[in-house]
C-alpha positions in Angstrom: 2.9 -32.1 -10.0 6.0 -31.3 -8.0 5.9 -28.7 -5.1 8.0 -26.2 -7.0 5.7 -26.3 -10.0 2.6 -26.0 -7.8 4.0 -22.9 -6.1 4.9 -21.4 -9.5 1.4 -21.9 -10.9 -0.2 -20.5 -7.7 2.1 -17.4 -8.0 1.2 -16.9 -11.7 -2.5 -17.1 -10.9 -2.1 -14.7 -8.0 -0.1 -12.2 -10.1 -2.7 -12.4 -12.9 -5.5 -12.0 -10.4 -3.9 -8.9 -8.9 -3.7 -7.2 -12.3 -7.3 -8.2 -13.1 -8.7 -7.0 -9.8 -6.6 -3.8 -9.8 -7.7 -2.8 -13.3 -11.4 -4.0 -13.2 -12.3 -4.2 -9.5 -14.0 -7.2 -7.9 -17.3 -6.9 -9.9 -15.6 -6.5 -13.3 -12.9 -9.2 -12.8 -13.4 -12.6 -14.5 -11.7 -15.8 -13.4 -11.6 -17.1 -16.9 -9.6 -14.0 -17.9 -7.3 -14.5 -14.9 -6.7 -18.1 -16.0 -5.9 -17.0 -19.5 -3.3 -14.5 -18.4 -1.8 -16.9 -15.9 -1.4 -19.5 -18.7 -3.5 -22.1 -16.8 -6.9 -23.8 -17.4 -10.0 -22.4 -15.7 -10.3 -25.8 -13.9 -6.7 -25.5 -12.6 -7.4 -22.0 -11.3 -10.3 -23.3 -9.3 -8.2 -26.2 -8.1 -5.9 -23.7 -6.3 -8.5 -21.1 -5.5 -12.0 -22.5 -5.1 -13.9 -19.3 -5.6 -13.4 -15.8 -6.9 -13.9 -14.5 -3.4 -11.1 -16.6 -2.1 -8.8 -15.4 -4.8 -9.7 -11.8 -4.1 -9.0 -12.3 -0.4 -5.6 -13.6 -1.2 -4.8 -10.5 -3.3 -6.0 -8.2 -0.5 -4.0 -10.2 2.1 -0.9 -10.0 0.0 -1.1 -6.2 -0.5 -2.1 -5.4 3.1 0.9 -7.4 4.2 3.1 -5.4 1.8 1.9 -2.2 3.3 2.5 -3.4 6.8 5.9 -4.8 5.9 7.1 -1.6 4.3 5.6 1.4 6.2 5.0 -0.2 9.6 8.1 -2.4 9.9 10.4 0.6 9.4 8.5 2.5 12.1 9.0 -0.4 14.4 12.8 -0.6 14.1 14.2 0.1 17.6 17.8 0.6 16.5 17.1 3.6 14.3 16.4 7.2 15.5 12.8 8.2 15.2 13.3 10.9 12.5 15.4 8.6 10.4 12.7 5.9 10.7 10.0 8.4 9.6 12.1 9.4 6.5 12.7 5.8 5.6 9.1 4.9 6.1 7.8 7.7 3.9 10.4 6.8 1.2 9.7 3.0 1.4 6.0 3.4 1.3 6.1 5.9 -1.6 8.3 3.4 -3.6 5.8 0.6 -2.9 2.9 2.7 -4.3 5.1 3.8 -7.3 5.7 0.2 -8.1 2.0 -0.7 -7.7 0.3 2.5 -9.0 -3.1 0.8 -9.5 -3.2 -0.3 -5.8 -4.6 3.0 -4.4 -7.4 3.2 -6.9 -8.2 -0.5 -6.3 -8.6 0.1 -2.6 -10.7 3.2 -3.1 -12.9 1.6 -5.6 -13.6 -1.4 -3.4 -14.3 0.8 -0.4 -16.8 2.8 -2.4 -18.5 0.0 -4.3 -18.3 -2.7 -1.6 -18.3 -0.9 1.9 -18.1 -4.3 3.7 -14.6 -4.6 2.2 -13.5 -1.5 4.1 -14.0 -3.2 7.4 -12.1 -6.2 6.4 -9.1 -4.2 5.0 -9.2 -1.9 8.1 -9.2 -4.9 10.5 -6.3 -6.6 8.7 -4.2 -3.5 8.7 -4.9 -2.3 12.2 -4.2 -5.7 13.7 -0.6 -5.2 12.6 -0.5 -1.5 13.1 -1.8 -0.8 16.6 1.2 -2.1 18.5 3.6 -0.1 16.4 1.4 3.0 16.7 1.5 2.7 20.5 5.3 2.3 20.6 5.8 5.2 18.2 3.5 7.4 20.2 5.5 6.7 23.3 8.7 7.8 21.4 7.0 10.9 20.1 5.8 11.8 23.6 9.3 11.4 25.1 11.0 13.3 22.2 8.5 16.1 22.5 9.1 16.4 26.2 12.8 16.6 25.6 12.1 19.5 23.2 13.4 17.6 20.1 10.2 17.5 18.0 6.7 19.0 17.9 4.1 16.6 19.4 1.8 14.8 17.0 -0.7 12.0 17.3 1.0 8.9 15.8 -2.2 7.9 14.0 -2.6 11.4 12.5 1.0 11.2 11.4 0.4 7.9 9.7 -2.7 9.3 7.9 -0.7 12.3 6.7 2.0 10.0 5.3 -0.6 7.9 3.5 -2.4 10.9 2.1 0.7 12.6 0.8 2.1 9.4 -0.8 -1.1 8.1 -2.3 -2.6 11.3 -3.8 -0.2 11.7 -6.8 -1.2 8.2 -8.0 -4.9 8.6 -7.4 -4.9 12.0 -9.1 -3.0 10.5 -12.1 -5.6 7.7 -12.4 -8.5 10.2 -12.5 -6.9 12.9 -14.6 -4.4 11.1 -16.7 -4.7 13.5 -19.7 -4.1 16.6 -17.6 -1.3 14.9 -15.6 0.4 13.9 -18.8 0.4 17.5 -20.0 1.8 18.7 -16.7 4.4 16.0 -16.2 7.0 15.5 -19.0 9.3 13.3 -17.0 7.3 11.0 -14.7 10.4 9.5 -13.0 11.9 12.9 -12.1 8.5 14.1 -10.9 8.0 11.1 -8.6 11.5 11.5 -7.1 10.8 15.2 -6.4 7.3 14.4 -5.1 8.8 11.8 -2.7 11.4 14.3 -1.4 8.8 17.0 -1.0 6.6 14.6 1.1 9.5 13.8 3.4 10.2 17.5 3.8 6.6 18.3 4.6 6.4 15.7 7.3 9.8 16.8 8.7 8.8 20.4 8.8 5.6 19.4 10.7 7.4 17.7 13.5 10.8 19.4 13.7 11.3 22.0 16.3 11.8 25.5 14.8 
């Protein structure tokens, strides 16, 4: 098997696994179902990923990496003004969740049903986040002293962004019938919701 074909099959398996885990959680997911959706044999799946746990870890790693790459990397751009970075971070993270609407429910379900996963997810995320948080806090402190913005704890700011961006998708998952009656044009709703989230954060930290 050539290297290109190997990578392709691994990617197909990972994509199928992501959908299986997102929709059914770890306990409900079946590797035989993942193999079928990936178009590979069950034996081939286990050739690339020895265990269900290993495959699950790869899915978690990929998505934690995506979160860090989108939200945190924008915050860490030194050549962009702080407020511009915050706006772009909120927008980029919102779009990530919008493109992966099952991701928030997946993370919440795993935290509730398998608390040990919470520690692993937290450790992976915070390893990448702490340095950026510290640098962002220094910028917030300096901008606040100059009278440019209201002071805020960088970690509280991060939590606010996550909460605002994730809630619409979690609410939709748990109250789909109600949300469908309230929202006639999902695309327009999401664009308005993203803009509102940006405005809320900006109003919180902008000097009046």
